[in-house]
C-alpha positions as CSV (number, residue, x, y, z in Angstrom):
1,M,5.1,-18.5,3.2
2,A,5.8,-16.5,0.1
3,I,4.5,-13.0,0.0
4,N,2.2,-13.8,-2.9
5,D,0.6,-16.6,-0.9
6,I,-0.4,-14.5,2.2
7,P,-4.1,-14.2,2.5
8,I,-5.5,-10.7,2.4
9,T,-9.1,-9.5,2.6
10,T,-10.6,-6.8,0.4
11,I,-12.5,-3.9,1.9
12,D,-15.6,-5.7,0.7
13,G,-14.7,-8.9,2.6
14,Q,-13.4,-11.1,-0.2
15,T,-10.3,-13.2,0.5
16,T,-7.5,-13.0,-2.0
17,S,-3.7,-12.7,-2.0
18,L,-1.0,-10.7,-3.7
19,G,-0.8,-13.7,-6.1
20,A,-3.8,-12.1,-7.8
21,Y,-1.5,-9.2,-8.7
22,Q,1.8,-11.2,-9.3
23,D,2.4,-9.8,-12.8
24,K,2.1,-6.2,-11.7
25,V,4.2,-3.6,-10.0
26,L,2.6,-3.0,-6.6
27,L,2.6,0.1,-4.5
28,I,1.4,-1.1,-1.0
29,V,0.5,1.7,1.4
30,N,-0.8,1.7,4.9
31,V,-3.4,4.5,4.7
32,A,-5.4,6.4,7.3
33,S,-8.3,8.8,6.5
34,R,-7.8,11.2,9.3
35,C,-4.0,11.5,8.9
36,G,-2.4,14.8,7.9
37,L,-0.8,12.8,5.0
38,A,-4.2,11.8,3.6
39,P,-3.7,14.2,0.6
40,Q,-1.2,11.6,-0.6
41,Y,-4.4,9.7,-1.7
42,E,-4.6,12.2,-4.6
43,K,-1.1,11.3,-5.8
44,L,-1.6,7.6,-5.3
45,E,-4.7,7.8,-7.5
46,A,-2.8,9.8,-10.1
47,L,-0.2,7.0,-10.3
48,Q,-3.0,4.4,-10.6
49,K,-4.6,6.3,-13.5
50,K,-1.2,6.8,-15.2
51,Y,0.2,3.3,-14.9
52,G,-2.8,1.1,-14.1
53,E,-3.3,-0.2,-17.6
54,K,0.4,-0.7,-18.0
55,G,0.8,-3.4,-15.3
56,F,0.8,-1.4,-12.0
57,T,-1.6,-1.0,-9.1
58,V,-1.7,0.7,-5.8
59,L,-3.0,-1.5,-2.9
60,G,-4.4,0.5,0.1
61,F,-4.3,-1.1,3.5
62,P,-6.2,1.0,6.1
63,S,-4.8,0.9,9.5
64,N,-5.8,2.5,12.8
65,Q,-2.4,1.7,14.3
66,F,-1.8,5.4,14.8
67,L,-5.4,6.2,15.8
68,Q,-6.2,8.1,12.6
69,E,-8.5,5.8,10.7
70,L,-12.3,5.7,10.5
71,S,-14.1,3.0,12.5
72,S,-15.6,0.9,9.7
73,E,-14.6,-0.4,6.3
74,D,-17.8,1.2,4.8
75,A,-16.9,4.6,6.2
76,I,-13.3,4.2,4.8
77,K,-14.5,3.1,1.4
78,E,-17.0,6.1,1.2
79,Y,-14.3,8.6,2.4
80,C,-11.8,7.3,-0.1
81,S,-14.1,7.3,-3.1
82,T,-16.0,10.5,-2.4
83,T,-13.1,12.6,-1.1
84,W,-10.2,11.4,-3.3
85,G,-11.8,9.4,-6.1
86,V,-9.9,6.3,-5.2
87,T,-10.3,3.5,-7.8
88,F,-7.4,1.3,-6.7
89,P,-8.0,-1.8,-4.6
90,M,-8.5,-1.2,-0.9
91,F,-8.4,-3.9,1.8
92,E,-9.8,-4.5,5.3
93,K,-8.3,-2.5,8.2
94,I,-5.2,-4.2,9.5
95,K,-2.4,-3.9,12.1
96,V,1.0,-3.0,10.6
97,N,2.9,-3.5,13.8
98,G,2.8,-5.4,17.1
99,R,1.5,-8.8,18.2
100,S,-1.5,-8.7,15.9
101,Q,0.5,-7.5,12.9
102,H,-0.9,-8.7,9.6
103,P,1.4,-11.4,8.1
104,L,1.8,-9.3,4.9
105,Y,3.4,-6.5,7.0
106,A,5.4,-9.0,9.0
107,E,7.2,-9.8,5.7
108,L,7.2,-6.2,4.3
109,V,8.9,-4.6,7.3
110,K,11.9,-6.9,6.9
111,T,12.9,-4.6,4.0
112,A,15.2,-1.7,4.8
113,D,14.5,1.8,3.6
114,A,17.1,4.0,1.7
115,D,18.9,4.7,5.0
116,G,19.2,1.0,5.8
117,H,16.5,0.8,8.5
118,A,14.1,-2.1,8.5
119,G,11.6,-2.9,11.2
120,K,8.4,-1.3,12.4
121,V,6.2,1.0,10.3
122,K,6.7,4.4,11.8
123,W,3.6,6.2,10.5
124,N,0.7,6.2,8.1
125,F,1.4,6.2,4.3
126,E,4.6,4.2,4.4
127,K,5.1,2.7,0.9
128,F,6.4,-0.6,-0.3
129,V,7.0,-1.1,-4.0
130,V,6.9,-4.8,-4.9
131,T,8.2,-5.7,-8.4
132,P,6.9,-8.6,-10.5
133,S,10.2,-10.4,-9.7
134,G,9.4,-10.1,-6.0
135,D,11.9,-7.4,-5.0
136,V,10.6,-5.1,-2.3
137,H,11.6,-1.5,-1.9
138,R,10.6,0.6,1.1
139,F,9.8,4.3,1.2
140,R,8.9,6.1,4.5
141,S,5.8,8.2,5.0
142,A,7.3,11.6,4.1
143,T,8.3,10.3,0.6
144,E,5.5,11.5,-1.7
145,P,4.0,8.9,-4.0
146,D,5.2,10.9,-7.1
147,D,8.8,11.1,-5.8
148,P,11.2,10.4,-8.7
149,A,12.6,7.4,-6.8
150,I,9.2,5.8,-6.6
151,V,8.1,6.8,-10.2
152,G,11.4,5.6,-11.6
153,L,11.2,2.3,-9.9
154,I,7.6,1.8,-11.1
155,E,8.6,2.7,-14.7
156,E,11.6,0.5,-14.8
157,S,9.7,-2.5,-13.3
158,L,6.6,-2.4,-15.6
159,P,6.1,-5.5,-17.7
160,Q,7.4,-5.1,-21.2
């Protein structure tokens, strides 16, 4: 199944797919509200505001895989909007690793990072940039959303 055809469910329970965003540059992130990296939400939202109208969007996928996410989608939604002012699309809580791994992440983790390592998501806030042509680029959790490598990739991949 092509990555754009994999069903995903919004945080409000609506079924969609990445196909709804196929003409955009995507920054897919597994997020967790109680993670020490949660301040990255601020930089993710800044990217959304800067590039959102130019053909870009952040897509947040909450995950309790590392035991740092709130228990319900409603709590996650409230936390993200009130604490960080998140306006980018958020999705239902998923598993990014293991037997119950979401099919989207089963595809994404095939991509190697800058050091040539593919495989399991190692922590919260791992980032995948998906270009409109379908190329996937992987950035580990410690890479900030405003890192020049991510911003440069976004800017060069925006629709003309």
